[in-house]
Residue frames as a rotation matrix with the C-alpha (Angstrom) as fourth column:
HIS 1
0.339 -0.890 0.303 52.71
0.105 0.356 0.928 114.79
-0.935 -0.283 0.214 35.98
GLU 2
0.210 -0.213 0.954 52.75
0.955 0.254 -0.153 114.80
-0.210 0.943 0.257 32.18
ALA 3
0.893 0.151 0.425 52.49
0.262 -0.940 -0.218 118.61
0.366 0.306 -0.879 32.11
LEU 4
0.743 -0.666 0.058 55.45
-0.415 -0.391 0.821 118.91
-0.524 -0.635 -0.567 34.48
ALA 5
0.163 -0.686 0.709 57.41
0.496 0.678 0.542 116.38
-0.853 0.264 0.451 32.41
LEU 6
0.334 0.039 0.942 56.77
0.930 -0.180 -0.322 118.59
0.157 0.983 -0.097 29.34
GLY 7
-0.677 -0.728 0.107 58.06
0.683 -0.677 -0.275 121.66
0.273 -0.113 0.955 31.18
ILE 8
0.052 0.751 0.658 54.75
0.001 -0.659 0.752 123.24
0.999 -0.038 -0.035 32.19
ASN 9
-0.581 -0.388 -0.716 55.36
0.677 0.257 -0.689 124.43
0.451 -0.885 0.114 35.72
PHE 10
-0.861 0.412 0.299 52.57
-0.490 -0.830 -0.266 127.00
0.139 -0.376 0.916 36.27
ILE 11
-0.637 0.673 -0.375 49.63
0.651 0.731 0.205 125.42
0.412 -0.114 -0.904 38.08
ASP 12
-0.786 0.466 0.407 46.46
-0.526 -0.850 -0.042 127.47
0.326 -0.247 0.913 38.59
THR 13
-0.500 0.660 -0.561 43.71
0.673 0.704 0.228 126.29
0.545 -0.263 -0.796 40.91
ALA 14
-0.494 0.378 0.783 41.23
-0.533 -0.843 0.071 127.77
0.687 -0.382 0.618 43.39
GLU 15
-0.868 0.291 0.402 39.40
-0.298 0.342 -0.891 126.98
-0.396 -0.894 -0.210 46.59
GLY 16
-0.008 0.987 -0.159 36.15
-0.709 -0.118 -0.695 127.09
-0.705 0.108 0.701 44.61
TYR 17
-0.063 -0.057 -0.996 37.32
-0.914 0.403 0.035 124.67
0.400 0.913 -0.078 41.92
GLY 18
0.759 0.313 0.571 37.61
-0.575 0.734 0.362 121.84
-0.306 -0.603 0.737 44.44
THR 19
0.845 -0.467 -0.262 40.94
0.097 0.615 -0.782 120.80
0.526 0.635 0.565 42.88
GLU 20
0.366 -0.775 0.515 43.49
-0.837 -0.516 -0.182 122.03
0.407 -0.365 -0.838 45.43
ARG 21
0.456 -0.176 0.872 43.68
-0.614 0.648 0.452 118.71
-0.645 -0.741 0.187 47.29
ILE 22
0.826 -0.137 0.547 44.40
0.408 0.815 -0.412 116.64
-0.389 0.563 0.729 44.15
VAL 23
0.726 -0.619 0.299 46.88
-0.098 -0.523 -0.847 119.26
0.680 0.586 -0.440 42.90
GLY 24
0.373 -0.583 0.722 48.66
-0.927 -0.263 0.267 119.17
0.034 -0.769 -0.638 46.25
GLU 25
0.593 -0.104 0.798 48.81
-0.179 0.950 0.256 115.39
-0.785 -0.295 0.545 46.16
ALA 26
0.895 -0.226 0.384 50.12
0.442 0.345 -0.828 115.39
0.055 0.911 0.409 42.58
LEU 27
0.592 -0.681 0.431 52.80
-0.275 -0.673 -0.687 117.99
0.758 0.288 -0.585 43.35
ARG 28
0.904 -0.169 0.393 53.95
-0.378 0.117 0.919 116.36
-0.201 -0.979 0.042 46.57
SER 29
0.619 -0.681 0.391 56.73
0.590 0.732 0.341 114.44
-0.518 0.020 0.855 44.84
TYR 30
0.409 -0.459 0.789 58.12
0.682 -0.420 -0.598 117.51
0.606 0.783 0.142 43.01
PRO 31
-0.548 -0.633 -0.547 60.58
0.832 -0.480 -0.279 120.00
-0.086 -0.608 0.789 44.47
ARG 32
0.334 0.800 -0.498 58.50
0.741 -0.550 -0.385 123.04
-0.582 -0.240 -0.777 45.46
GLU 33
-0.082 -0.445 -0.892 60.87
-0.148 -0.879 0.452 125.49
-0.986 0.169 0.006 43.75
GLN 34
-0.932 -0.270 0.240 60.19
0.163 0.280 0.946 123.78
-0.323 0.921 -0.217 40.40
VAL 35
-0.306 0.910 0.279 56.45
0.897 0.178 0.405 124.56
0.319 0.374 -0.871 40.47
PHE 36
-0.982 0.098 0.161 54.75
-0.125 -0.978 -0.165 127.96
0.141 -0.182 0.973 40.40
ILE 37
-0.513 0.825 -0.238 51.40
0.854 0.517 -0.049 127.72
0.082 -0.229 -0.970 42.21
SER 38
-0.861 0.418 0.291 48.52
-0.375 -0.907 0.193 130.15
0.344 0.057 0.937 41.73
THR 39
-0.526 0.771 -0.359 45.33
0.809 0.584 0.068 129.82
0.262 -0.255 -0.931 43.75
LYS 40
-0.699 0.422 0.578 42.31
-0.222 -0.896 0.386 131.93
0.680 0.141 0.719 44.56
VAL 41
-0.637 0.583 -0.505 39.65
0.760 0.360 -0.542 132.51
-0.134 -0.728 -0.672 47.22
HIS 42
-0.073 0.735 0.674 36.35
0.537 -0.541 0.648 134.38
0.841 0.409 -0.355 46.74
VAL 43
-0.701 -0.060 0.711 35.48
-0.415 -0.776 -0.475 137.28
0.580 -0.628 0.519 49.04
GLU 44
0.067 0.861 0.504 32.25
-0.993 0.011 0.114 135.57
0.092 -0.508 0.856 50.02
LYS 45
-0.955 -0.130 -0.265 31.53
-0.115 0.991 -0.072 132.15
0.272 -0.038 -0.962 51.39
ASP 46
-0.502 0.851 -0.157 27.91
0.865 0.490 -0.109 130.95
-0.016 -0.191 -0.982 51.32
GLY 47
0.199 0.635 0.746 26.84
0.716 -0.614 0.332 134.43
0.669 0.468 -0.578 50.21
VAL 48
0.964 0.085 -0.254 28.42
0.251 -0.614 0.748 136.23
-0.092 -0.785 -0.613 53.19
PRO 49
0.524 -0.826 0.210 31.60
-0.357 -0.436 -0.826 138.33
0.774 0.358 -0.523 52.95
SER 50
0.397 -0.488 -0.777 34.46
0.747 0.664 -0.035 136.75
0.533 -0.566 0.628 54.90
SER 51
0.974 -0.216 -0.068 35.87
-0.109 -0.708 0.697 138.62
-0.199 -0.672 -0.714 57.87
PRO 52
0.341 -0.922 -0.184 39.61
-0.852 -0.220 -0.475 139.23
0.398 0.319 -0.860 57.74
GLN 53
-0.303 -0.453 0.839 40.14
-0.805 0.593 0.029 136.35
-0.511 -0.666 -0.544 60.19
GLU 54
0.514 0.562 0.648 37.92
-0.086 0.785 -0.613 134.01
-0.853 0.260 0.452 58.16
TYR 55
0.912 -0.211 -0.353 39.81
-0.381 -0.109 -0.918 134.96
0.155 0.971 -0.180 54.99
ARG 56
-0.081 -0.972 0.221 43.13
-0.990 0.054 -0.128 134.19
0.113 -0.229 -0.967 56.70
GLU 57
-0.153 0.097 0.983 41.74
-0.469 0.869 -0.159 130.81
-0.870 -0.486 -0.088 57.74
ARG 58
0.858 0.487 0.163 40.53
-0.065 0.418 -0.906 130.10
-0.509 0.767 0.391 54.22
PHE 59
0.516 -0.773 -0.369 44.02
-0.775 -0.239 -0.585 130.98
0.364 0.588 -0.723 52.90
HIS 60
-0.380 -0.689 0.617 45.55
-0.881 0.473 -0.014 128.52
-0.282 -0.549 -0.787 55.37
GLY 61
0.393 0.588 0.707 43.07
-0.210 0.806 -0.554 125.92
-0.895 0.069 0.440 54.10
CYS 62
0.906 -0.139 -0.400 44.58
-0.404 0.003 -0.915 126.43
0.128 0.990 -0.053 50.64
LEU 63
-0.059 -0.994 0.089 48.07
-0.967 0.035 -0.252 125.83
0.247 -0.101 -0.964 52.03
GLU 64
-0.241 0.018 0.970 46.89
-0.605 0.779 -0.165 122.66
-0.759 -0.627 -0.177 53.74
ARG 65
0.720 0.599 0.350 45.08
-0.097 0.586 -0.804 121.27
-0.687 0.545 0.480 50.68
LEU 66
0.846 -0.439 -0.303 48.01
-0.396 -0.135 -0.908 122.16
0.358 0.888 -0.288 48.39
GLN 67
0.833 -0.522 -0.187 50.48
0.533 0.664 0.525 120.64
-0.150 -0.536 0.831 50.88
THR 68
0.007 -0.825 0.565 52.78
0.680 -0.411 -0.608 123.65
0.734 0.388 0.558 50.72
ASP 69
-0.047 -0.081 -0.996 53.98
0.921 -0.389 -0.011 126.41
-0.386 -0.918 0.093 52.99
SER 70
-0.464 -0.077 -0.883 53.65
-0.077 -0.989 0.127 129.22
-0.882 0.127 0.453 50.45
ILE 71
0.477 0.643 0.599 51.66
0.694 0.143 -0.706 130.32
-0.539 0.753 -0.378 47.41
ASP 72
-0.584 -0.746 0.320 53.36
0.777 -0.401 0.484 132.04
-0.233 0.532 0.814 44.50
ILE 73
-0.844 0.428 0.323 50.28
-0.243 -0.842 0.481 134.03
0.478 0.328 0.815 43.42
PHE 74
-0.610 0.727 -0.315 47.29
0.738 0.377 -0.560 134.37
-0.289 -0.574 -0.766 45.69
HIS 75
-0.817 0.386 0.428 44.24
0.070 -0.671 0.738 136.06
0.572 0.633 0.522 44.13
ILE 76
-0.530 0.848 -0.028 41.10
-0.237 -0.180 -0.955 137.55
-0.814 -0.499 0.296 45.52
HIS 77
-0.896 0.051 0.441 38.84
0.363 0.658 0.660 135.52
-0.256 0.751 -0.608 43.24
GLY 78
-0.371 0.812 0.451 36.00
0.823 0.063 0.564 136.71
0.429 0.580 -0.692 41.02
LEU 79
-0.577 0.076 -0.813 35.89
0.588 -0.653 -0.478 140.13
-0.567 -0.754 0.332 42.64
SER 80
0.240 0.735 0.635 33.01
0.941 -0.335 0.033 142.40
0.237 0.590 -0.772 41.65
ALA 81
-0.462 -0.314 0.829 33.17
0.232 -0.945 -0.229 146.18
0.856 0.086 0.510 41.48
GLU 82
0.523 0.766 0.373 30.57
-0.241 -0.287 0.927 146.19
0.818 -0.574 0.035 44.26
HIS 83
0.944 -0.151 -0.294 32.84
0.330 0.491 0.806 144.24
0.022 -0.858 0.513 46.63
TYR 84
0.254 -0.919 0.303 36.08
0.539 -0.125 -0.833 145.92
0.803 0.375 0.463 45.57
PRO 85
0.101 -0.260 0.960 36.11
-0.559 -0.813 -0.162 148.55
0.823 -0.520 -0.227 48.40
PHE 86
0.839 0.240 0.488 35.45
-0.542 0.450 0.710 145.85
-0.049 -0.860 0.508 51.03
ALA 87
0.830 -0.556 -0.056 38.20
0.526 0.811 -0.258 143.62
0.189 0.184 0.965 49.63
VAL 88
0.097 -0.828 0.552 40.70
0.249 -0.517 -0.819 146.49
0.964 0.217 0.156 49.64
SER 89
0.082 -0.048 0.995 39.88
-0.742 -0.670 0.029 147.75
0.665 -0.741 -0.091 53.13
GLU 90
0.591 0.309 0.745 39.30
-0.785 0.435 0.441 144.42
-0.188 -0.845 0.500 54.90
LEU 91
0.935 -0.130 0.330 41.06
0.156 0.986 -0.051 141.61
-0.318 0.099 0.943 53.02
LEU 92
0.668 -0.721 0.183 44.04
0.083 -0.172 -0.982 143.19
0.739 0.671 -0.055 51.32
PRO 93
0.268 -0.606 0.749 45.71
-0.912 -0.410 -0.006 143.98
0.311 -0.681 -0.663 54.69
VAL 94
0.663 0.002 0.748 45.50
-0.376 0.866 0.330 140.26
-0.647 -0.501 0.575 55.51
LEU 95
0.902 -0.331 0.279 47.23
0.424 0.543 -0.725 139.42
0.088 0.772 0.630 52.22
HIS 96
0.466 -0.768 0.439 49.95
-0.424 -0.629 -0.651 141.98
0.776 0.117 -0.619 52.94
GLU 97
0.356 -0.303 0.884 50.52
-0.896 0.157 0.415 140.36
-0.265 -0.940 -0.216 56.34
LEU 98
0.801 -0.011 0.599 50.72
0.064 0.996 -0.066 136.91
-0.596 0.091 0.798 54.73
ARG 99
0.790 -0.575 0.215 53.18
0.207 -0.081 -0.975 138.25
0.578 0.814 0.055 52.15
ASP 100
0.318 -0.680 0.661 55.28
-0.800 -0.566 -0.199 139.74
0.509 -0.465 -0.724 54.95
GLU 101
0.429 -0.083 0.899 55.22
-0.660 0.650 0.376 136.32
-0.616 -0.755 0.224 56.64
GLY 102
-0.617 -0.732 -0.291 56.59
-0.709 0.356 0.608 134.74
-0.342 0.581 -0.739 53.43
LYS 103
-0.390 0.543 0.744 53.41
0.196 0.838 -0.509 132.79
-0.900 -0.053 -0.433 52.70
ILE 104
0.751 0.562 0.346 52.50
0.497 -0.136 -0.857 134.74
-0.434 0.816 -0.381 49.53
ARG 105
-0.408 -0.899 0.159 54.93
0.781 -0.253 0.572 135.95
-0.474 0.357 0.805 46.86
PHE 106
-0.979 0.122 0.161 52.55
0.014 -0.756 0.654 137.95
0.201 0.643 0.739 44.67
ILE 107
-0.483 0.862 -0.153 49.06
0.212 -0.055 -0.976 139.35
-0.850 -0.503 -0.157 45.34
GLY 108
-0.979 0.153 0.132 46.50
0.119 -0.089 0.989 139.13
0.163 0.984 0.069 42.58
VAL 109
-0.355 0.932 -0.077 42.89
-0.335 -0.204 -0.920 139.81
-0.873 -0.301 0.385 41.79
THR 110
-0.909 0.159 0.384 40.60
0.411 0.481 0.774 138.09
-0.061 0.862 -0.503 39.31
GLU 111
-0.712 0.690 -0.130 37.54
-0.697 -0.717 0.018 139.67
-0.081 0.103 0.991 37.82
ALA 112
-0.292 0.747 0.597 34.04
0.214 0.660 -0.721 138.20
-0.932 -0.082 -0.352 37.62
PHE 113
-0.920 -0.291 -0.261 34.09
-0.149 -0.356 0.922 138.31
-0.361 0.888 0.284 33.82
ALA 114
-0.649 0.716 0.258 30.72
0.731 0.492 0.473 136.70
0.212 0.496 -0.842 33.07
PRO 115
0.398 0.862 -0.312 28.66
0.904 -0.427 -0.025 139.34
-0.155 -0.273 -0.950 34.93
ASP 116
0.586 -0.275 -0.762 31.26
-0.007 -0.942 0.335 142.09
-0.810 -0.191 -0.554 34.30
PRO 117
0.428 -0.427 0.796 32.41
0.862 0.457 -0.219 141.79
-0.270 0.780 0.564 30.65
THR 118
0.725 -0.177 0.665 33.38
0.225 -0.853 -0.472 145.50
0.651 0.492 -0.579 30.60
HIS 119
-0.073 -0.894 -0.443 35.97
0.757 0.239 -0.608 145.04
0.650 -0.380 0.659 33.38
GLU 120
0.561 0.355 0.748 34.49
-0.097 -0.869 0.485 147.58
0.822 -0.344 -0.453 35.82
MET 121
0.962 -0.241 -0.129 36.27
0.181 0.210 0.961 146.03
-0.205 -0.947 0.246 38.81
LEU 122
0.185 -0.961 0.207 39.62
0.963 0.219 0.156 146.03
-0.196 0.170 0.966 37.03
LYS 123
0.127 -0.087 0.988 39.10
0.443 -0.886 -0.135 149.66
0.887 0.455 -0.074 36.09
LEU 124
0.916 0.166 0.366 38.84
-0.256 -0.459 0.851 150.36
0.309 -0.873 -0.378 39.84
ALA 125
0.741 -0.671 -0.007 41.93
0.520 0.568 0.638 148.22
-0.424 -0.476 0.770 40.49
ALA 126
0.211 -0.675 0.707 43.87
0.875 -0.192 -0.445 150.22
0.436 0.712 0.550 37.89
LYS 127
0.566 0.055 0.823 43.54
-0.123 -0.981 0.150 153.30
0.816 -0.186 -0.548 40.11
ASP 128
0.877 -0.216 0.429 45.38
-0.424 0.068 0.903 151.55
-0.224 -0.974 -0.032 42.93
ASP 129
0.095 -0.930 -0.355 48.93
-0.803 0.139 -0.579 150.33
0.588 0.340 -0.734 43.36
PHE 130
0.234 0.125 0.964 48.02
-0.873 0.463 0.152 147.09
-0.428 -0.877 0.217 45.17
TRP 131
0.838 0.385 0.387 48.15
-0.209 0.881 -0.425 144.36
-0.505 0.275 0.818 42.57
ASP 132
-0.295 -0.954 0.052 51.09
-0.463 0.191 0.866 142.35
-0.836 0.231 -0.498 41.30
VAL 133
-0.992 0.037 0.122 48.95
0.117 0.639 0.760 140.19
-0.050 0.768 -0.638 39.00
ILE 134
-0.227 0.971 -0.081 45.45
-0.770 -0.229 -0.596 140.29
-0.597 -0.073 0.799 37.53
MET 135
-0.785 0.151 0.601 43.35
0.433 0.827 0.358 137.67
-0.443 0.541 -0.715 35.82
VAL 136
-0.413 0.561 -0.718 41.24
-0.580 -0.770 -0.267 139.14
-0.702 0.305 0.643 33.04
GLY 137
0.261 0.585 0.768 38.65
0.417 0.649 -0.636 137.78
-0.870 0.487 -0.075 30.66
PHE 138
-0.109 -0.352 -0.930 39.91
-0.749 -0.586 0.310 138.07
-0.654 0.730 -0.199 27.10
ASN 139
-0.229 0.055 0.972 38.82
0.391 0.920 0.040 136.14
-0.892 0.389 -0.232 24.05
ILE 140
-0.829 -0.163 0.536 38.04
0.553 -0.096 0.827 136.32
-0.083 0.982 0.169 20.36
LEU 141
-0.011 0.930 0.367 34.55
0.809 -0.208 0.550 137.69
0.588 0.303 -0.750 21.05
ASN 142
0.957 0.289 0.004 35.45
0.228 -0.763 0.605 140.16
0.178 -0.579 -0.796 23.81
GLN 143
0.036 -0.999 0.028 38.79
0.917 0.022 -0.399 141.91
0.398 0.040 0.916 23.50
SER 144
0.740 0.375 0.558 37.72
0.204 -0.916 0.344 145.05
0.641 -0.141 -0.755 25.37
ALA 145
0.795 -0.498 -0.348 40.53
0.393 -0.015 0.919 144.58
-0.462 -0.867 0.184 27.91
ARG 146
0.074 -0.794 0.603 42.96
0.988 -0.024 -0.152 145.52
0.136 0.607 0.783 25.14
GLU 147
-0.148 -0.064 0.987 41.95
0.294 -0.956 -0.018 149.18
0.944 0.288 0.160 25.56
SER 148
0.562 0.565 0.604 40.52
-0.332 -0.515 0.790 149.34
0.757 -0.645 -0.102 29.09
VAL 149
0.972 -0.158 0.177 42.87
-0.101 0.398 0.912 147.14
-0.214 -0.904 0.371 31.15
LEU 150
0.625 -0.756 0.196 46.04
0.780 0.616 -0.109 146.11
-0.039 0.221 0.975 29.36
PRO 151
0.319 -0.562 0.763 47.52
0.176 -0.756 -0.630 149.62
0.931 0.335 -0.142 28.94
TRP 152
0.652 -0.025 0.758 47.47
-0.703 -0.394 0.592 149.95
0.284 -0.919 -0.275 32.74
THR 153
0.912 -0.302 0.277 49.12
0.103 0.823 0.559 146.55
-0.397 -0.481 0.782 33.27
ARG 154
0.474 -0.774 0.420 51.89
0.763 0.123 -0.635 147.36
0.439 0.621 0.649 30.79
ARG 155
0.321 -0.310 0.895 52.49
-0.170 -0.948 -0.268 150.80
0.932 -0.066 -0.357 32.26
GLU 156
0.461 -0.031 0.887 52.54
-0.870 -0.214 0.445 149.56
0.176 -0.976 -0.126 35.88
ASN 157
-0.514 -0.722 -0.462 54.27
-0.648 0.681 -0.342 146.22
0.562 0.124 -0.818 35.23
VAL 158
-0.073 0.612 0.787 51.31
-0.816 0.417 -0.400 144.20
-0.573 -0.672 0.469 36.50
GLY 159
-0.945 -0.282 0.167 51.32
-0.170 0.856 0.488 140.54
-0.281 0.433 -0.857 35.49
VAL 160
-0.102 0.930 -0.352 48.38
-0.978 -0.158 -0.136 139.34
-0.182 0.331 0.926 33.39
LEU 161
-0.881 0.032 0.471 46.72
0.072 0.995 0.067 135.94
-0.467 0.093 -0.879 33.30
GLY 162
-0.618 0.683 -0.389 44.00
-0.722 -0.299 0.624 135.39
0.310 0.667 0.678 30.73
MET 163
-0.731 0.467 0.498 40.77
0.041 0.758 -0.651 133.56
-0.682 -0.455 -0.573 31.40
PHE 164
0.304 0.931 0.200 37.86
0.158 0.157 -0.975 132.39
-0.939 0.328 -0.099 29.27
ALA 165
-0.471 -0.588 -0.657 40.10
-0.537 -0.400 0.743 132.55
-0.700 0.703 -0.128 26.22
VAL 166
-0.873 0.153 -0.463 38.35
-0.337 0.498 0.799 129.67
0.353 0.854 -0.383 24.48
ARG 167
-0.799 0.548 -0.248 35.87
0.601 0.751 -0.275 127.85
0.035 -0.368 -0.929 26.67
ARG 168
-0.246 0.756 -0.607 33.58
0.399 -0.492 -0.774 130.79
-0.883 -0.433 -0.180 27.51
ALA 169
-0.460 0.032 -0.887 33.88
-0.615 -0.732 0.293 132.44
-0.640 0.680 0.356 24.11
LEU 170
-0.776 0.059 -0.628 33.12
-0.546 0.436 0.715 129.39
0.316 0.898 -0.306 22.00
SER 171
-0.799 0.507 -0.323 30.67
0.566 0.815 -0.122 127.61
0.202 -0.281 -0.938 24.28
HIS 172
0.085 0.826 -0.557 28.54
0.818 -0.377 -0.435 130.73
-0.569 -0.419 -0.707 25.04
PRO 173
-0.719 -0.459 0.522 28.87
0.686 -0.592 0.423 133.05
0.115 0.662 0.740 22.01
């Protein structure tokens, strides 16, 4: 509530964080159009890739926990280069359907930065015209995205959210 009172209206959460329910409860008293919600769902659940139907159901779980009827940015979360082709062929069509239904405004993808500090998945994503937003690891100790990812996002007008800017860099140098 304090963040919203100070004018911060971008709220980022994820199925895997376990915070969607409390975020939904906290935002319940605010007009939906005053808050920009970003959430994420991993390709896998319990080590098994989700079917398109399971992924749709997991998305609807996000809506339920967040107590909203739409998500501003919905990301495929922590996507590896290995799972990128599966996500594009099997899950991205589901996200396009949900966008067409008005349940998603922008489609995003977040990298698995810890095991992929050279942004291999995002280099694959840069070859496609699917993504409205990406979440990229970028910090004082690893600025490789400056050359390998950010030129693509600027050229193609893809939104960028940074992750691990301080916590990962300074706690695990």
